[in-house]
Backbone as JSON, one array per atom type, in Angstrom:
{
  "sequence": "MRSLPSLLVLLSLGCDPKPSKPAGDSGGPGCDNPTRVWPDADGDGFGDATLAASSVCVVGAGQVTNSDDCDDTNAAINPDAKDECNHIDDDCDRFVDEDIPPKMVWRDEDGDGFGDAAGTAFTVCVPGGKNVENNDDCDDTNAAINPDAKDECNFIDDDCDRFIDEDGGPLQIWFDDDGDGYGDPTRSPFLACAVSRNQATNDDDCDDTNAAINPAAKDECNFIDDDCDRFIDEDGGPLQIWFDDDGDGYGDPTRSPFLACAVSTNQA",
  "N": [[0.86, -1.19, 0.0], [0.49, 2.19, -0.93], [2.08, 4.99, 0.48], [0.8, 8.02, 1.93], [2.38, 10.33, 1.25], [3.49, 9.41, -1.19], [1.34, 9.26, -2.92], [0.63, 11.93, -3.08], [2.76, 12.92, -4.44], [2.44, 11.75, -6.95], [0.02, 12.91, -7.82], [0.82, 15.54, -7.96], [2.38, 15.46, -10.22], [0.54, 15.29, -12.31], [-0.55, 12.89, -13.14], [-2.95, 10.51, -14.2], [-4.59, 8.13, -12.39], [-6.23, 6.26, -13.71], [-6.04, 3.9, -16.27], [-5.38, 4.63, -19.76], [-7.28, 4.02, -22.92], [-6.04, 1.54, -25.02], [-3.99, 2.39, -27.85], [-5.14, 2.03, -31.23], [-7.41, 0.58, -30.7], [-10.94, 0.18, -31.55], [-12.13, 3.05, -33.08], [-10.08, 4.52, -32.25], [-7.89, 6.09, -29.87], [-9.44, 7.02, -26.86], [-12.19, 6.63, -27.58], [-15.1, 5.39, -26.44], [-17.47, 4.29, -27.53], [-17.31, 3.75, -30.58], [-18.48, 4.76, -33.9], [-19.7, 3.25, -36.84], [-19.26, 4.39, -40.1], [-20.12, 5.57, -43.44], [-19.02, 7.09, -46.49], [-20.92, 9.83, -47.85], [-21.22, 11.07, -50.6], [-22.96, 12.44, -52.37], [-24.74, 13.67, -50.72], [-27.33, 12.8, -50.05], [-28.13, 11.5, -47.82], [-27.61, 8.85, -47.68], [-25.21, 6.31, -47.56], [-22.3, 5.37, -49.5], [-22.51, 2.36, -51.06], [-20.51, 0.96, -52.23], [-18.14, 1.4, -50.99], [-15.83, 0.81, -48.25], [-16.61, 0.68, -44.76], [-15.81, 2.96, -42.09], [-14.62, 3.65, -38.73], [-15.63, 6.06, -36.4], [-15.37, 8.55, -33.78], [-17.07, 10.73, -33.71], [-19.71, 11.43, -35.88], [-19.13, 12.95, -38.91], [-19.36, 15.67, -41.33], [-20.56, 14.74, -44.54], [-20.6, 12.08, -43.94], [-22.37, 9.1, -43.15], [-24.45, 6.76, -41.38], [-25.12, 4.46, -42.78], [-25.07, 2.2, -45.59], [-26.57, 2.35, -47.99], [-26.82, 3.46, -50.49], [-27.0, 3.12, -53.93], [-25.93, 4.58, -55.95], [-23.76, 6.88, -55.44], [-23.16, 9.19, -56.63], [-25.26, 10.61, -57.5], [-27.76, 12.45, -56.2], [-30.47, 12.05, -56.56], [-30.88, 9.41, -56.71], [-31.59, 7.0, -54.52], [-32.62, 5.05, -51.62], [-35.02, 6.25, -50.78], [-36.13, 7.4, -52.97], [-38.53, 7.83, -55.68], [-39.3, 5.31, -57.97], [-38.87, 6.18, -60.95], [-40.02, 6.19, -64.4], [-37.52, 5.48, -66.16], [-35.74, 3.63, -66.87], [-33.85, 3.13, -64.94], [-32.63, 2.04, -61.77], [-33.96, 3.72, -59.51], [-34.56, 3.67, -56.76], [-32.84, 1.93, -55.58], [-33.48, -0.78, -55.13], [-32.93, -2.91, -56.64], [-34.75, -3.47, -58.6], [-36.2, -2.29, -61.61], [-37.99, 0.56, -62.54], [-40.44, -0.12, -61.32], [-42.37, 1.36, -59.98], [-43.53, 3.2, -61.78], [-43.9, 1.69, -64.5], [-42.28, 1.32, -67.73], [-43.9, 1.71, -70.94], [-44.88, -0.56, -73.48], [-44.55, 0.01, -76.89], [-45.48, 0.57, -80.37], [-44.52, 1.7, -83.66], [-46.48, 4.07, -85.46], [-46.81, 4.88, -88.38], [-48.61, 5.83, -90.33], [-50.39, 7.28, -88.89], [-52.96, 6.51, -87.97], [-53.68, 5.64, -85.52], [-53.12, 3.04, -84.95], [-50.63, 0.62, -84.45], [-47.8, -0.65, -86.31], [-48.11, -3.88, -87.37], [-46.14, -5.43, -88.37], [-43.89, -4.35, -87.34], [-41.28, -3.72, -84.86], [-41.53, -3.91, -81.37], [-40.94, -1.47, -78.76], [-39.89, 0.22, -75.73], [-41.24, 3.01, -73.96], [-41.54, 5.81, -71.72], [-43.74, 7.55, -71.75], [-46.2, 7.23, -74.02], [-46.58, 8.71, -77.26], [-46.91, 11.02, -80.04], [-45.89, 9.34, -82.85], [-45.99, 6.91, -81.64], [-47.7, 4.12, -80.42], [-49.77, 2.02, -78.32], [-50.38, -0.5, -79.4], [-50.3, -3.1, -81.89], [-51.91, -3.41, -84.2], [-52.29, -2.78, -86.86], [-52.59, -3.7, -90.17], [-51.61, -2.61, -92.45], [-49.47, -0.21, -92.41], [-48.92, 1.89, -94.0], [-51.07, 3.09, -95.04], [-53.57, 5.09, -94.01], [-56.29, 4.63, -94.2], [-56.66, 2.0, -93.88], [-57.25, 0.01, -91.27], [-58.12, -1.43, -88.03], [-60.53, -0.12, -87.34], [-61.74, 0.62, -89.64], [-64.23, 0.55, -92.29], [-65.01, -2.34, -94.09], [-64.69, -1.98, -97.18], [-66.01, -2.59, -100.51], [-63.59, -3.59, -102.23], [-61.82, -5.52, -102.66], [-59.84, -5.67, -100.77], [-58.48, -6.14, -97.52], [-59.74, -4.12, -95.54], [-60.25, -3.67, -92.8], [-58.46, -5.18, -91.38], [-59.03, -7.78, -90.44], [-58.56, -10.13, -91.63], [-60.47, -11.01, -93.35], [-62.13, -10.38, -96.44], [-63.96, -7.72, -97.79], [-66.31, -8.15, -96.31], [-68.14, -6.41, -95.13], [-69.43, -5.03, -97.14], [-69.8, -6.8, -99.59], [-68.42, -7.91, -102.82], [-70.37, -7.86, -105.84], [-72.21, -10.3, -107.73], [-72.09, -10.35, -111.15], [-73.72, -10.09, -114.33], [-73.44, -9.91, -117.92], [-75.21, -7.42, -119.73], [-76.13, -6.82, -122.54], [-78.15, -5.6, -124.1], [-79.06, -3.66, -122.45], [-81.39, -3.65, -120.85], [-81.61, -4.11, -118.17], [-81.54, -6.71, -117.41], [-79.62, -9.6, -117.15], [-77.53, -11.66, -119.3], [-78.04, -15.03, -119.4], [-76.56, -16.9, -120.72], [-73.93, -16.3, -120.66], [-70.91, -16.22, -118.75], [-70.91, -15.25, -115.29], [-69.36, -12.6, -113.3], [-67.35, -11.01, -110.71], [-67.9, -7.87, -109.16], [-67.65, -4.62, -107.61], [-69.6, -2.73, -108.0], [-72.43, -2.12, -110.14], [-72.02, -1.59, -113.53], [-72.45, 0.13, -116.7], [-74.4, -1.69, -119.05], [-74.45, -3.98, -117.51], [-75.73, -6.33, -115.13], [-77.31, -7.53, -112.12], [-78.47, -9.98, -112.28], [-79.52, -12.93, -114.11], [-81.66, -13.06, -115.93], [-82.61, -12.6, -118.5], [-84.06, -13.64, -121.49], [-83.47, -13.07, -124.06], [-80.88, -11.36, -124.92], [-80.34, -9.64, -126.89], [-82.34, -7.99, -127.54], [-83.94, -5.33, -126.24], [-86.63, -5.09, -125.69], [-87.52, -7.49, -124.92], [-87.8, -9.08, -121.98], [-88.09, -9.96, -118.47], [-89.82, -8.02, -117.42], [-91.42, -7.14, -119.45], [-94.5, -6.76, -121.4], [-96.4, -9.47, -122.53], [-96.82, -9.42, -125.62], [-99.05, -9.89, -128.46], [-97.51, -11.63, -130.51], [-96.4, -13.96, -131.08], [-94.13, -14.49, -129.7], [-92.12, -15.08, -126.82], [-92.3, -12.64, -124.9], [-91.93, -11.89, -122.22], [-90.24, -13.68, -121.06], [-91.14, -15.97, -119.68], [-91.59, -18.43, -120.64], [-94.02, -18.9, -121.74], [-96.25, -18.06, -124.44], [-97.69, -15.14, -125.63], [-99.58, -14.87, -123.61], [-100.64, -12.7, -122.3], [-102.12, -11.19, -124.07], [-103.48, -12.93, -126.25], [-103.16, -14.43, -129.61], [-105.65, -14.08, -132.22], [-108.25, -16.2, -133.59], [-108.82, -16.42, -136.92], [-111.0, -16.01, -139.75], [-111.39, -16.09, -143.31], [-113.0, -13.36, -144.98], [-114.31, -12.69, -147.62], [-116.34, -11.19, -148.87], [-116.54, -9.09, -147.23], [-118.49, -8.6, -145.3], [-118.25, -8.91, -142.6], [-118.44, -11.39, -141.68], [-117.06, -14.58, -141.5], [-115.89, -17.04, -143.87], [-117.0, -20.23, -143.57], [-116.21, -22.37, -144.96], [-113.61, -22.34, -145.41], [-110.32, -22.8, -144.08], [-109.53, -21.69, -140.78], [-107.16, -19.32, -139.3], [-104.41, -18.09, -137.21], [-104.01, -14.87, -135.87], [-102.84, -11.67, -134.72], [-104.4, -9.44, -134.93], [-107.42, -8.35, -136.59], [-107.63, -8.0, -140.05], [-108.33, -6.38, -143.25], [-111.03, -7.93, -145.01], [-111.21, -10.04, -143.29], [-112.52, -12.0, -140.59]],
  "CA": [[0.0, 0.0, 0.0], [1.3, 3.38, -1.04], [1.94, 5.95, 1.59], [0.17, 9.29, 1.54], [3.32, 11.18, 0.5], [3.68, 8.91, -2.58], [0.16, 9.68, -3.72], [0.71, 13.37, -3.32], [3.78, 13.12, -5.5], [1.84, 11.38, -8.26], [-0.96, 13.94, -8.2], [1.55, 16.76, -8.33], [2.96, 15.25, -11.55], [-0.55, 15.28, -13.3], [-0.79, 11.52, -13.62], [-4.28, 9.94, -13.94], [-4.39, 6.73, -12.01], [-7.01, 5.36, -14.57], [-5.29, 3.63, -17.51], [-6.03, 5.06, -21.01], [-7.61, 2.93, -23.86], [-4.88, 1.3, -25.89], [-4.06, 2.88, -29.23], [-5.48, 0.97, -32.18], [-8.74, 0.05, -30.4], [-11.93, 0.75, -32.45], [-12.39, 4.46, -32.86], [-8.88, 5.23, -31.84], [-7.79, 6.33, -28.43], [-10.41, 7.9, -26.24], [-13.55, 6.33, -28.01], [-15.73, 4.26, -25.75], [-18.47, 3.68, -28.44], [-17.08, 4.24, -31.95], [-19.59, 4.61, -34.85], [-19.32, 2.86, -38.21], [-19.81, 5.35, -41.05], [-19.75, 5.46, -44.84], [-19.07, 8.4, -47.16], [-22.14, 10.21, -48.56], [-20.69, 12.12, -51.47], [-23.99, 13.25, -53.02], [-25.5, 14.36, -49.69], [-28.73, 12.42, -50.0], [-28.41, 10.82, -46.56], [-27.34, 7.42, -47.82], [-23.8, 6.1, -47.82], [-21.86, 4.66, -50.7], [-22.48, 0.91, -50.83], [-19.34, 0.36, -52.86], [-16.94, 1.71, -50.21], [-15.75, 0.18, -46.93], [-16.95, 1.53, -43.62], [-14.76, 3.34, -41.14], [-15.16, 3.92, -37.39], [-15.28, 7.39, -35.9], [-15.99, 8.89, -32.5], [-18.14, 11.66, -33.99], [-20.08, 11.41, -37.3], [-18.85, 14.26, -39.47], [-19.99, 16.06, -42.59], [-20.27, 13.81, -45.62], [-20.59, 10.71, -43.43], [-23.67, 8.6, -42.67], [-24.32, 5.48, -40.69], [-25.66, 3.37, -43.6], [-24.41, 2.02, -46.9], [-27.71, 1.95, -48.8], [-26.89, 4.21, -51.75], [-26.44, 2.35, -55.05], [-25.22, 5.52, -56.82], [-23.46, 7.99, -54.54], [-22.82, 10.38, -57.43], [-26.52, 11.22, -57.91], [-28.61, 12.56, -55.02], [-31.84, 11.63, -56.89], [-30.93, 7.95, -56.63], [-31.4, 6.54, -53.14], [-33.76, 4.2, -51.23], [-36.24, 7.01, -50.56], [-36.57, 7.98, -54.24], [-39.57, 7.15, -56.44], [-38.68, 4.63, -59.1], [-39.47, 6.77, -62.13], [-39.87, 5.44, -65.65], [-36.31, 5.98, -66.82], [-34.86, 2.48, -67.07], [-32.83, 3.18, -63.9], [-33.09, 1.63, -60.44], [-33.88, 4.96, -58.73], [-34.7, 3.47, -55.31], [-31.8, 1.0, -55.11], [-34.03, -2.05, -54.66], [-32.53, -3.88, -57.65], [-35.8, -3.56, -59.61], [-36.2, -1.07, -62.44], [-39.25, 1.16, -63.02], [-41.64, -0.83, -60.84], [-43.4, 2.29, -59.54], [-44.17, 3.62, -63.03], [-43.17, 0.91, -65.5], [-42.34, 1.81, -69.1], [-44.96, 1.13, -71.76], [-44.45, -1.13, -74.75], [-45.2, 0.72, -77.98], [-45.11, 0.3, -81.76], [-44.6, 2.88, -84.5], [-47.71, 4.27, -86.22], [-46.33, 5.81, -89.39], [-49.69, 6.47, -91.09], [-51.13, 8.14, -87.97], [-54.36, 6.13, -87.81], [-53.9, 5.18, -84.15], [-52.81, 1.62, -84.84], [-49.22, 0.38, -84.71], [-47.41, -1.55, -87.39], [-48.07, -5.28, -86.94], [-44.87, -6.01, -88.83], [-42.8, -3.63, -86.71], [-40.7, -4.21, -83.61], [-41.94, -3.13, -80.19], [-39.93, -0.91, -77.88], [-40.53, 0.79, -74.54], [-41.09, 4.42, -73.65], [-42.22, 6.14, -70.48], [-45.02, 8.16, -72.08], [-46.46, 7.12, -75.46], [-47.01, 9.94, -77.9], [-46.45, 11.17, -81.4], [-46.17, 8.19, -83.71], [-45.88, 5.69, -80.85], [-48.98, 3.68, -79.88], [-49.65, 0.83, -77.49], [-50.92, -1.69, -80.05], [-49.71, -3.42, -83.19], [-53.06, -3.99, -84.88], [-52.43, -2.26, -88.22], [-52.06, -4.64, -91.17], [-50.93, -1.82, -93.5], [-49.15, 1.04, -91.74], [-48.63, 2.91, -95.0], [-52.35, 3.6, -95.51], [-54.39, 5.41, -92.84], [-57.65, 4.14, -94.4], [-56.69, 0.56, -93.56], [-57.0, -0.2, -89.85], [-59.23, -2.22, -87.46], [-61.76, 0.65, -87.22], [-62.24, 0.97, -90.98], [-65.27, -0.27, -92.89], [-64.42, -3.19, -95.12], [-65.35, -1.61, -98.42], [-65.92, -3.54, -101.62], [-62.42, -3.21, -103.01], [-60.96, -6.7, -102.69], [-58.77, -5.41, -99.81], [-58.87, -6.32, -96.12], [-59.65, -2.76, -94.99], [-60.33, -3.63, -91.34], [-57.38, -5.99, -90.79], [-59.55, -8.96, -89.75], [-58.2, -11.26, -92.49], [-61.57, -11.3, -94.27], [-62.17, -9.34, -97.46], [-65.22, -7.2, -98.31], [-67.48, -8.74, -95.64], [-69.12, -5.39, -94.78], [-70.19, -4.79, -98.37], [-69.04, -7.68, -100.47], [-68.58, -7.72, -104.26], [-71.61, -8.34, -106.43], [-72.1, -11.19, -108.89], [-72.56, -9.53, -112.27], [-73.85, -10.68, -115.65], [-73.46, -8.94, -119.01], [-76.53, -7.0, -120.17], [-75.76, -6.09, -123.77], [-79.23, -4.78, -124.63], [-79.3, -2.59, -121.5], [-82.75, -3.64, -120.32], [-81.56, -4.39, -116.74], [-81.55, -8.15, -117.19], [-78.38, -10.16, -117.67], [-77.53, -12.77, -120.25], [-77.72, -16.27, -118.69], [-75.69, -17.76, -121.52], [-72.54, -15.88, -120.47], [-70.44, -16.45, -117.37], [-70.91, -14.06, -114.43], [-68.09, -12.19, -112.72], [-67.52, -10.23, -109.49], [-67.56, -6.44, -109.2], [-68.17, -3.92, -106.44], [-70.77, -1.96, -108.39], [-72.93, -2.44, -111.48], [-71.71, -0.57, -114.53], [-73.3, 0.11, -117.89], [-74.52, -3.0, -119.71], [-74.25, -5.06, -116.55], [-76.9, -6.56, -114.28], [-77.06, -8.45, -111.0], [-79.3, -11.16, -112.49], [-79.34, -13.56, -115.42], [-83.05, -13.4, -116.23], [-83.0, -12.19, -119.85], [-84.07, -14.78, -122.43], [-82.94, -12.58, -125.34], [-80.11, -10.19, -124.53], [-80.1, -8.81, -128.07], [-83.56, -7.2, -127.76], [-84.3, -4.72, -124.96], [-88.07, -5.22, -125.46], [-87.77, -8.83, -124.4], [-87.24, -9.24, -120.65], [-89.15, -10.38, -117.55], [-90.76, -6.95, -117.11], [-92.18, -6.78, -120.66], [-95.83, -7.34, -121.59], [-96.32, -10.52, -123.55], [-97.66, -8.98, -126.72], [-99.49, -10.9, -129.42], [-96.48, -11.62, -131.57], [-95.86, -15.32, -131.16], [-92.82, -14.46, -129.05], [-92.16, -15.04, -125.34], [-91.75, -11.32, -124.59], [-91.61, -11.71, -120.79], [-89.27, -14.71, -120.64], [-91.73, -16.91, -118.73], [-91.74, -19.67, -121.4], [-95.36, -18.94, -122.34], [-96.3, -17.11, -125.54], [-98.88, -14.34, -125.9], [-100.64, -15.1, -122.63], [-101.25, -11.44, -121.84], [-103.13, -10.85, -125.11], [-103.16, -13.99, -127.2], [-103.58, -14.24, -131.01], [-107.04, -14.34, -132.54], [-108.53, -17.16, -134.67], [-109.36, -15.6, -138.0], [-111.51, -16.63, -140.97], [-111.45, -15.17, -144.45], [-114.3, -12.71, -145.19], [-114.06, -12.1, -148.94], [-117.34, -10.19, -149.24], [-116.4, -7.95, -146.34], [-119.69, -8.31, -144.52], [-117.96, -9.09, -141.19], [-118.66, -12.79, -141.3], [-116.08, -15.39, -142.19], [-116.3, -18.16, -144.72], [-116.78, -21.47, -142.83], [-115.7, -23.44, -145.82], [-112.15, -22.18, -145.53], [-109.66, -23.05, -142.78], [-109.13, -20.49, -140.03], [-105.74, -19.17, -138.97], [-104.2, -17.23, -136.03], [-103.41, -13.55, -136.11], [-102.95, -10.83, -133.52], [-105.45, -8.45, -135.17], [-108.24, -8.61, -137.77], [-107.33, -7.09, -141.15], [-109.37, -6.3, -144.27], [-111.53, -9.19, -145.52], [-111.03, -11.08, -142.25], [-113.55, -11.91, -139.58]],
  "C": [[0.89, 1.23, 0.0], [1.01, 4.29, 0.14], [1.33, 7.23, 1.07], [1.16, 10.2, 0.82], [3.51, 10.73, -0.93], [2.54, 9.34, -3.46], [0.2, 11.15, -4.03], [1.71, 13.67, -4.42], [3.2, 12.83, -6.86], [0.85, 12.43, -8.73], [-0.26, 15.21, -8.64], [2.16, 16.65, -9.71], [1.88, 15.22, -12.64], [-0.86, 13.92, -13.82], [-2.17, 11.07, -13.2], [-4.1, 8.49, -13.59], [-5.17, 5.76, -12.87], [-6.23, 5.12, -15.85], [-6.07, 4.08, -18.72], [-6.27, 3.84, -21.9], [-6.43, 2.75, -24.8], [-5.08, 1.88, -27.28], [-4.36, 1.72, -30.16], [-6.8, 0.32, -31.89], [-9.74, 0.79, -31.29], [-12.22, 2.18, -32.08], [-11.16, 5.21, -32.41], [-8.9, 5.49, -30.35], [-8.86, 7.29, -27.96], [-11.84, 7.64, -26.64], [-14.08, 5.14, -27.25], [-16.71, 3.53, -26.67], [-18.27, 4.23, -29.85], [-18.28, 3.92, -32.87], [-19.06, 4.25, -36.23], [-20.02, 3.82, -39.17], [-19.32, 5.03, -42.46], [-19.8, 6.85, -45.47], [-20.43, 8.6, -47.86], [-21.8, 11.4, -49.45], [-21.77, 13.0, -52.08], [-24.94, 13.91, -52.02], [-26.97, 14.01, -49.61], [-29.1, 11.65, -48.73], [-28.16, 9.33, -46.58], [-25.9, 7.23, -48.26], [-23.53, 5.22, -49.01], [-21.68, 3.18, -50.41], [-21.23, 0.26, -51.39], [-18.07, 0.58, -52.05], [-17.01, 1.03, -48.84], [-16.1, 1.19, -45.85], [-15.69, 1.9, -42.83], [-15.42, 3.66, -39.81], [-14.67, 5.28, -36.91], [-15.96, 7.6, -34.56], [-17.19, 9.79, -32.71], [-18.4, 11.63, -35.49], [-19.92, 12.82, -37.86], [-19.62, 14.53, -40.74], [-19.59, 15.07, -43.68], [-20.16, 12.38, -45.16], [-21.99, 10.35, -42.94], [-23.47, 7.2, -42.11], [-24.98, 4.33, -41.45], [-24.9, 3.29, -44.9], [-25.46, 1.59, -47.92], [-27.79, 2.62, -50.15], [-26.23, 3.41, -52.87], [-25.75, 3.25, -56.07], [-24.96, 6.78, -56.01], [-22.98, 9.22, -55.3], [-24.08, 11.14, -57.83], [-27.47, 11.25, -56.73], [-30.04, 12.12, -55.28], [-31.99, 10.12, -56.82], [-30.59, 7.53, -55.22], [-32.64, 5.76, -52.72], [-35.06, 4.94, -51.0], [-36.82, 7.58, -51.86], [-37.74, 7.18, -54.81], [-38.93, 6.55, -57.67], [-39.37, 5.1, -60.38], [-39.26, 5.88, -63.35], [-38.69, 6.03, -66.41], [-35.29, 4.88, -67.06], [-33.67, 2.49, -66.11], [-33.44, 2.72, -62.59], [-32.96, 2.82, -59.5], [-33.85, 4.71, -57.23], [-33.81, 2.35, -54.76], [-32.36, -0.31, -54.55], [-33.77, -3.2, -55.63], [-33.64, -4.2, -58.66], [-35.86, -2.23, -60.34], [-37.62, -0.68, -62.84], [-40.49, 0.45, -62.52], [-42.73, 0.11, -60.36], [-44.2, 2.83, -60.72], [-43.46, 2.89, -64.16], [-43.27, 1.53, -66.89], [-43.43, 1.08, -69.88], [-44.36, 0.6, -73.06], [-45.24, -0.48, -75.87], [-44.68, 0.22, -79.33], [-45.23, 1.6, -82.55], [-45.91, 2.88, -85.29], [-47.42, 5.31, -87.28], [-47.47, 6.51, -90.14], [-50.64, 7.27, -90.2], [-52.59, 7.79, -87.79], [-54.67, 5.59, -86.41], [-53.6, 3.72, -83.93], [-51.36, 1.37, -85.28], [-48.98, -0.7, -85.74], [-47.26, -2.97, -86.87], [-46.77, -5.95, -87.34], [-43.67, -5.37, -88.17], [-42.34, -4.27, -85.41], [-41.11, -3.31, -82.46], [-40.72, -2.58, -79.46], [-40.65, -0.23, -76.73], [-40.23, 2.28, -74.42], [-41.84, 4.68, -72.35], [-43.61, 6.71, -70.73], [-45.23, 8.04, -73.58], [-46.92, 8.45, -76.02], [-46.45, 10.02, -79.3], [-46.86, 9.99, -82.24], [-45.97, 6.86, -82.97], [-47.24, 5.35, -80.25], [-48.8, 2.35, -79.17], [-50.33, -0.4, -78.08], [-50.18, -1.92, -81.36], [-50.75, -4.1, -84.08], [-53.22, -3.57, -86.33], [-51.79, -3.23, -89.21], [-51.41, -3.93, -92.35], [-50.68, -0.43, -92.92], [-48.7, 2.12, -92.71], [-49.9, 3.59, -95.49], [-53.27, 3.83, -94.32], [-55.82, 4.91, -92.97], [-57.78, 2.66, -94.08], [-56.28, 0.4, -92.1], [-58.21, -0.93, -89.25], [-60.54, -1.46, -87.31], [-62.4, 0.97, -88.56], [-63.4, 0.06, -91.38], [-64.65, -1.07, -94.02], [-65.16, -2.96, -96.43], [-65.2, -2.71, -99.47], [-64.78, -3.12, -102.53], [-61.39, -4.33, -103.09], [-59.71, -6.51, -101.82], [-59.32, -5.64, -98.41], [-58.73, -4.98, -95.41], [-59.57, -2.73, -93.48], [-59.41, -4.62, -90.63], [-57.91, -7.2, -90.01], [-59.33, -10.24, -90.54], [-59.36, -11.75, -93.35], [-61.69, -10.11, -95.22], [-63.61, -9.02, -97.86], [-66.45, -7.79, -97.61], [-68.52, -7.7, -95.26], [-70.0, -5.05, -95.98], [-69.49, -5.53, -99.48], [-69.25, -7.37, -101.94], [-69.87, -8.38, -104.75], [-71.3, -9.33, -107.56], [-72.81, -10.51, -110.06], [-72.66, -10.39, -113.53], [-73.84, -9.57, -116.7], [-74.91, -8.69, -119.43], [-76.36, -6.15, -121.42], [-76.89, -5.22, -124.3], [-79.68, -3.69, -123.64], [-80.69, -2.53, -120.91], [-82.8, -3.96, -118.82], [-81.57, -5.86, -116.4], [-80.36, -8.78, -117.91], [-78.57, -11.4, -118.52], [-77.13, -14.06, -119.54], [-76.78, -17.19, -119.46], [-74.21, -17.4, -121.38], [-72.17, -15.97, -119.0], [-70.49, -15.16, -116.56], [-69.5, -13.76, -113.92], [-68.39, -11.35, -111.49], [-67.09, -8.78, -109.71], [-68.17, -5.78, -107.97], [-69.42, -3.12, -106.75], [-71.15, -2.34, -109.82], [-72.6, -1.28, -112.4], [-72.68, -0.69, -115.7], [-73.23, -1.26, -118.55], [-74.12, -4.15, -118.8], [-75.51, -5.17, -115.69], [-76.53, -7.56, -113.19], [-77.96, -9.68, -111.09], [-79.0, -11.74, -113.86], [-80.7, -14.0, -115.97], [-83.49, -13.08, -117.64], [-82.94, -13.4, -120.79], [-83.62, -14.37, -123.83], [-82.2, -11.29, -125.06], [-79.7, -9.35, -125.74], [-81.26, -7.86, -128.33], [-84.02, -6.64, -126.41], [-85.78, -4.83, -124.66], [-88.44, -6.59, -124.9], [-87.03, -8.98, -123.07], [-88.38, -9.55, -119.68], [-90.17, -9.28, -117.21], [-91.65, -6.56, -118.29], [-93.59, -7.39, -120.64], [-95.74, -8.35, -122.72], [-97.32, -10.19, -124.66], [-98.07, -10.16, -127.6], [-98.55, -10.86, -130.62], [-95.8, -12.97, -131.74], [-94.43, -15.41, -130.61], [-93.03, -14.44, -127.55], [-91.51, -13.73, -124.89], [-91.26, -11.21, -123.15], [-90.79, -12.85, -120.2], [-89.84, -15.68, -119.6], [-92.02, -18.27, -119.36], [-93.17, -19.9, -121.9], [-95.43, -17.83, -123.38], [-97.69, -16.47, -125.62], [-99.99, -14.55, -124.88], [-101.28, -13.83, -122.13], [-102.32, -10.97, -122.83], [-102.89, -11.78, -126.29], [-103.62, -13.69, -128.61], [-105.06, -14.64, -131.2], [-107.15, -15.41, -133.62], [-109.33, -16.42, -135.74], [-109.88, -16.48, -139.14], [-111.5, -15.6, -142.11], [-112.88, -14.66, -144.62], [-114.22, -11.95, -146.51], [-115.09, -11.04, -149.32], [-117.37, -9.01, -148.29], [-117.62, -7.62, -145.52], [-119.5, -8.55, -143.03], [-118.16, -10.52, -140.71], [-117.76, -13.67, -142.16], [-116.68, -16.56, -142.92], [-116.0, -19.46, -143.98], [-116.21, -22.59, -143.67], [-114.18, -23.39, -145.96], [-111.52, -22.29, -144.13], [-109.31, -21.74, -142.09], [-107.62, -20.45, -139.8], [-105.63, -18.23, -137.77], [-103.54, -15.93, -136.46], [-103.64, -12.72, -134.85], [-104.04, -9.77, -133.68], [-106.18, -8.79, -136.47], [-107.9, -7.55, -138.84], [-108.51, -7.05, -142.12], [-109.7, -7.69, -144.8], [-111.18, -10.34, -144.58], [-112.13, -10.88, -141.19], [-113.28, -12.95, -138.49]]
}
């Protein structure tokens, strides 16, 4: 046990009887509770995940107690950021654009609102201009051809449904050389979108060289089937006539009668 004079000598020399923390201990000499820190170069409150930590007694400027920043050169990129549509992991969660994902689009060169089915898709954050979110156009060089179009009679798939002219299909046409509105059944029909001159949508004419002979004609007394019904002169048939040589209006019964459409001189 030290004597009182010895203790007084030690105190007079400024010696602390408590031993100091060895040099090299965490935080250096004098740190009871050192803090692990990482550099925060961009000042967003998150330390650089690519750098090693260091221990300090007091956290200083440009230092933080986490290593959560995946890009310490950009303050907009950190775990608290919103993951914008920019093909970058803004919030350092290893997923890209999950908050506002990019949209897949196709080019719409003819501006009809439908993208080129033969084109290649790509992604953008906000579609606009000639970019649309579908690839339903079967002909992106013609704005009149798209899924909203009417399938006109033009032998083209106007509405991109792989069927042709179903909204107003082509007509079956026959030649009508006499122009009476009735086609010639002896000639082959063909397809057209509209009836032109000397054409008809039927084959009902029994004589396409005579416009007076057709299904709408009156079957005159002429020994001809004027109305193409295969009966002759049924609307006003021929008359049975006898010769009336003396012209008194009475026929000669001794002579054979004949058929005529009207009574002439010296006939009864």
